[in-house]
C-alpha positions as CSV (number, residue, x, y, z in Angstrom):
1,M,26.7,35.5,24.0
2,A,29.6,33.8,22.3
3,P,32.6,32.8,24.4
4,S,35.5,35.3,24.2
5,S,38.1,34.6,21.5
6,K,40.7,34.0,24.3
7,K,38.8,31.0,25.5
8,M,38.0,29.4,22.2
9,T,40.4,27.1,20.3
10,A,41.1,27.8,16.6
11,D,38.9,24.8,15.7
12,Q,36.1,26.0,18.0
13,R,36.3,29.5,16.5
14,R,36.2,28.1,12.9
15,A,33.2,26.0,13.8
16,Q,31.5,29.0,15.3
17,I,32.1,31.1,12.2
18,L,30.8,28.3,10.0
19,A,27.6,27.9,12.0
20,I,27.0,31.7,12.0
21,A,27.8,31.9,8.3
22,A,25.5,29.0,7.5
23,R,22.5,30.8,9.1
24,E,23.3,34.1,7.5
25,F,24.0,32.8,4.0
26,A,20.9,30.6,4.2
27,L,18.8,33.7,4.7
28,G,20.7,36.3,2.6
29,G,22.6,34.3,0.0
30,L,26.0,35.0,-1.3
31,H,25.4,38.6,-2.3
32,G,22.9,39.6,0.4
33,T,25.1,38.6,3.3
34,S,28.1,40.6,4.5
35,T,31.2,39.2,6.2
36,E,30.9,42.2,8.5
37,T,27.7,40.8,9.9
38,I,29.2,37.3,10.3
39,A,32.2,38.8,12.1
40,R,30.1,40.9,14.4
41,K,27.9,38.0,15.4
42,A,31.1,35.9,16.1
43,E,32.5,38.9,18.0
44,I,35.7,38.9,15.9
45,T,37.1,41.2,13.2
46,Q,36.2,40.9,9.5
47,A,39.9,40.5,8.8
48,Y,40.0,37.4,10.9
49,V,37.1,35.9,8.8
50,F,39.2,36.6,5.7
51,R,42.3,35.2,7.3
52,L,40.5,31.9,8.0
53,F,38.5,31.5,4.8
54,G,40.2,33.7,2.2
55,S,37.1,35.3,0.8
56,K,33.4,35.6,1.4
57,Q,32.8,33.4,-1.7
58,A,35.1,30.7,-0.3
59,L,33.2,30.8,3.0
60,F,29.9,30.6,1.2
61,I,31.1,27.6,-0.9
62,Q,32.2,25.8,2.2
63,V,28.9,26.1,4.0
64,V,26.9,25.1,0.9
65,Q,29.2,22.1,0.4
66,E,28.7,21.1,4.0
67,A,24.9,21.3,3.6
68,F,25.0,19.0,0.6
69,E,27.4,16.7,2.4
70,H,25.3,16.5,5.5
71,L,22.3,15.3,3.4
72,T,24.3,13.0,1.2
73,T,26.0,11.3,4.2
74,A,22.7,10.9,6.1
75,M,21.1,9.2,3.1
76,R,24.1,6.9,2.6
77,T,24.1,6.0,6.3
78,A,20.3,5.4,6.3
79,A,20.7,2.9,3.4
80,G,23.2,0.8,5.3
81,D,23.8,-2.5,3.6
82,R,20.6,-2.3,1.6
83,S,20.3,-1.7,-2.1
84,G,17.7,-1.1,-4.7
85,L,14.3,0.2,-3.7
86,E,14.9,-0.9,-0.1
87,A,17.9,1.5,0.1
88,L,15.9,4.2,-1.7
89,S,13.1,3.9,0.8
90,A,15.5,4.3,3.7
91,M,17.1,7.3,2.0
92,G,13.7,8.8,1.5
93,Q,12.7,8.4,5.1
94,T,15.9,10.0,6.2
95,Y,15.3,12.8,3.7
96,D,11.9,13.5,5.3
97,A,13.6,13.8,8.7
98,L,16.2,16.2,7.4
99,L,13.6,18.5,6.0
100,G,13.4,20.1,9.5
101,D,16.9,21.5,9.0
102,R,15.7,24.6,7.1
103,T,19.2,26.2,7.2
104,A,20.7,23.3,5.2
105,L,17.9,23.3,2.7
106,L,18.1,27.0,2.2
107,L,21.8,26.8,1.8
108,Q,21.4,24.3,-1.0
109,L,18.9,26.6,-2.7
110,Q,21.2,29.6,-2.2
111,G,24.0,27.6,-3.8
112,F,21.9,27.0,-6.9
113,A,20.8,30.6,-7.0
114,A,24.4,31.8,-6.8
115,S,25.6,29.4,-9.6
116,S,26.0,32.3,-12.0
117,E,29.4,32.7,-10.2
118,P,31.7,30.1,-11.9
119,E,33.4,29.0,-8.7
120,V,30.1,28.5,-6.9
121,R,28.6,26.7,-9.9
122,D,31.5,24.3,-10.0
123,A,31.3,23.6,-6.3
124,V,27.5,23.1,-6.4
125,R,27.9,20.9,-9.5
126,E,30.5,18.8,-7.7
127,S,28.3,18.5,-4.6
128,F,25.2,17.6,-6.6
129,A,27.3,15.0,-8.6
130,H,28.4,13.5,-5.3
131,M,24.8,13.3,-4.1
132,W,23.7,11.7,-7.4
133,N,26.6,9.2,-7.4
134,T,25.9,8.3,-3.8
135,V,22.2,7.5,-4.6
136,A,23.1,5.7,-7.8
137,D,26.0,3.7,-6.4
138,T,24.2,2.8,-3.2
139,T,20.9,1.8,-4.7
140,G,22.2,0.3,-8.0
141,L,19.1,1.8,-9.7
142,D,19.1,3.3,-13.2
143,P,19.4,7.0,-13.9
144,V,15.6,7.5,-14.4
145,A,14.9,6.2,-10.9
146,V,17.7,8.3,-9.4
147,K,16.5,11.4,-11.3
148,S,13.0,10.9,-10.1
149,F,14.1,10.4,-6.5
150,L,16.2,13.5,-6.5
151,A,13.5,15.5,-8.3
152,F,11.1,14.6,-5.6
153,G,13.7,15.6,-3.1
154,M,14.2,19.0,-4.7
155,L,10.4,19.5,-4.6
156,L,10.5,18.7,-0.9
157,N,13.3,21.2,-0.4
158,N,11.3,23.9,-2.0
159,S,8.2,22.9,0.1
160,A,10.2,23.1,3.3
161,A,11.8,26.4,2.2
162,L,8.3,27.8,1.6
163,E,7.1,26.4,4.9
164,L,4.1,24.7,3.1
165,R,3.3,22.7,6.2
166,D,1.7,25.9,7.4
167,V,-0.4,26.4,4.3
168,D,-3.9,24.9,4.3
169,E,-4.6,25.1,0.6
170,P,-5.4,22.2,-1.8
171,W,-2.2,22.8,-3.9
172,A,0.0,22.8,-0.8
173,L,-1.6,19.7,0.6
174,G,-0.9,18.1,-2.8
175,V,2.8,19.0,-2.6
176,R,2.9,17.5,0.9
177,T,1.4,14.2,-0.4
178,R,3.5,11.2,0.9
179,I,5.5,9.3,-1.8
180,Q,5.4,5.6,-1.3
181,P,8.6,3.6,-2.3
182,G,6.5,1.4,-4.6
183,L,6.2,4.4,-7.0
184,F,9.8,3.9,-8.1
185,T,9.1,0.4,-9.3
186,H,7.4,2.0,-12.3
187,I,10.0,4.7,-12.8
188,T,12.9,3.0,-14.5
189,G,14.8,3.5,-17.7
190,E,13.1,0.4,-19.1
191,T,9.6,1.8,-18.7
192,N,10.5,5.4,-19.6
193,R,12.5,5.4,-22.8
């Protein structure tokens, strides 16, 4: 049971609502999740959710952006001072570890799915651009290598969302095949014009 609102600071309450909203939006998406449900699980009023976040869409955008930022920051941190394929390899290893955070992965997918809403599309576009620029700037690799890396990442997101680790079929085993960093030495703008 959540602590009573009298014992939580405003920052603690905000963090609680964001955590609940992340789980709910990850499962139900923007249109399938109600602020009433989020408020009930936080043991607060729906009006308080709106007072803190303005709208359901604004709350959704915030949790989606945080999911992207969590992944982007983790990859940047993993790269450290490295660059090139060495940085990309470190980012990939971190990405593999982050696949266990199914809520964050589903939030990213829900963000893409809700991109018919202009404000959501713009926020997801901005988050994706930040991720792209972080990989490109950190590694110094060309756009074809960055594109390939992120494309593999999106496949891994979908694999995790579909829980393919539990599927013992040849196609699912193929999706789970490990990608070695050396693959990216052949995926460059120079070799793929």
